[in-house]
C-alpha positions in Angstrom: -57.2 -1.5 14.9 -57.0 0.6 18.0 -57.5 4.3 17.7 -54.2 6.0 16.8 -52.8 3.0 15.0 -53.0 4.8 11.7 -51.1 7.7 13.2 -48.3 5.4 14.3 -48.1 3.7 10.9 -48.0 7.1 9.1 -45.3 8.3 11.5 -43.2 5.1 11.1 -43.5 5.3 7.3 -43.0 9.0 6.9 -40.5 10.0 9.6 -37.3 8.3 8.1 -37.9 10.0 4.7 -38.5 13.4 6.3 -35.5 13.1 8.6 -33.3 12.1 5.6 -34.6 15.1 3.6 -33.9 17.4 6.5 -30.4 16.1 7.0 -29.7 16.5 3.3 -30.9 20.1 3.3 -28.8 20.9 6.4 -25.8 19.1 5.0 -26.1 20.8 1.6 -26.2 24.2 3.3 -23.2 23.3 5.4 -21.3 21.9 2.4 -22.3 24.5 -0.3 -18.7 25.7 -0.8 -17.2 22.2 -0.7 -16.7 19.3 -3.0 -17.9 16.9 -0.3 -21.3 15.4 -1.1 -23.9 15.3 1.7 -24.3 11.5 1.4 -20.7 11.1 2.3 -21.2 12.4 5.8 -22.9 9.3 7.1 -19.8 7.2 6.1 -17.4 9.9 7.3 -19.2 9.9 10.7 -18.9 6.1 11.0 -15.2 6.2 10.0 -14.5 9.0 12.5 -16.1 7.0 15.3 -14.9 3.5 14.2 -11.4 3.9 12.7 -10.4 0.9 10.6 -14.0 -0.3 10.1 -14.4 -2.7 7.2 -16.8 -2.0 4.2 -18.8 -5.0 5.4 -19.2 -3.5 8.8 -20.3 -0.2 7.2 -23.0 -2.1 5.3 -24.4 -3.1 8.7 -24.7 0.5 10.1 -25.2 2.8 7.1 -28.7 3.1 5.6 -27.6 2.6 2.0 -27.3 -0.7 0.0 -23.9 -2.3 -0.3 -23.3 -1.4 -4.0 -24.0 2.3 -3.2 -21.7 2.2 -0.2 -19.0 0.6 -2.4 -19.4 3.4 -5.0 -19.2 6.1 -2.3 -16.1 4.5 -0.6 -14.3 4.4 -4.0 -15.3 8.1 -4.7 -14.1 9.2 -1.3 -10.8 7.4 -1.8 -10.4 9.1 -5.2 -11.0 12.5 -3.7 -8.7 11.9 -0.7 -11.2 11.7 2.2 -10.5 8.1 3.2 -7.9 5.4 2.5 -8.0 1.6 2.7 -5.0 -0.1 4.2 -6.6 -3.6 4.0 -5.5 -6.2 1.4 -7.7 -7.8 -1.2 -11.3 -7.9 -0.2 -10.4 -7.1 3.4 -11.1 -3.4 3.9 -9.7 -1.4 6.8 -11.0 2.1 6.1 -9.5 5.3 7.7 -10.0 9.0 7.4 -7.2 11.0 5.8 -6.3 14.4 7.3 -8.8 16.0 5.0 -11.4 13.4 5.9 -10.8 14.2 9.6 -11.4 17.9 8.9 -14.7 16.9 7.2 -15.5 14.7 10.2 -15.0 17.5 12.7 -17.2 19.8 10.5 -19.9 17.1 10.2 -19.9 16.6 14.0 -20.6 20.4 14.3 -23.4 20.0 11.7 -24.9 17.0 13.4 -24.8 18.8 16.8 -26.6 21.8 15.3 -29.2 19.5 13.7 -29.6 17.7 17.1 -30.1 21.0 19.0 -32.5 22.4 16.4 -34.5 19.1 16.1 -34.7 18.3 19.8 -35.0 21.8 21.3 -38.8 21.3 21.3 -38.4 18.5 23.9 -37.7 18.9 27.6 -34.7 17.0 29.1 -37.2 14.4 30.5 -38.8 13.9 27.1 -35.4 13.5 25.5 -34.5 10.8 28.0 -37.8 9.1 27.5 -37.3 9.2 23.7 -33.8 7.7 24.0 -35.3 4.9 26.1 -38.1 4.3 23.7 -35.8 4.4 20.7 -33.5 1.9 22.4 -36.4 -0.5 23.0 -37.6 -0.1 19.4 -34.0 -0.7 18.2 -33.7 -3.9 20.2 -37.2 -5.0 19.0 -36.2 -4.4 15.4 -33.1 -6.6 15.9 -35.3 -9.4 17.2 -37.9 -9.1 14.4 -35.2 -9.1 11.8 -33.6 -12.2 13.3 -36.9 -13.9 13.5 -38.0 -13.1 10.0 -34.6 -13.9 8.5 -34.7 -17.4 10.1 -38.2 -17.9 8.6 -36.8 -17.1 5.1 -34.1 -19.8 5.4 
């Protein structure tokens, strides 16, 4: 192993959990006087930016397993944040008026988190990070495709 490899591995393994914990803490503070659960915000965000998305499509972009997403979708329908105008197993999920209010609030929270997290970086570093993250995202897609084909 090259010098620094352990640092990269530690960062790759630890960063997602730490980021998730930070987002939960920020969301909990933002939502303290609300019946909205912090974990709903990820789905609310995706519905706010992809009106009519199916539950299957949510499974592809939300970092939860599909049974947990199903439970959260049903909970959010029950409390009036979203509705489904699809038929049968076809889902077409939309935000209600209340859900759109939560979406606007969540965008403000995500913007605040973005500013507070990335304020330690220069504009040049932010641009470099976006480029690096884009490359890593593409590489992950390729690795997942390669390994899923090997498993068939």
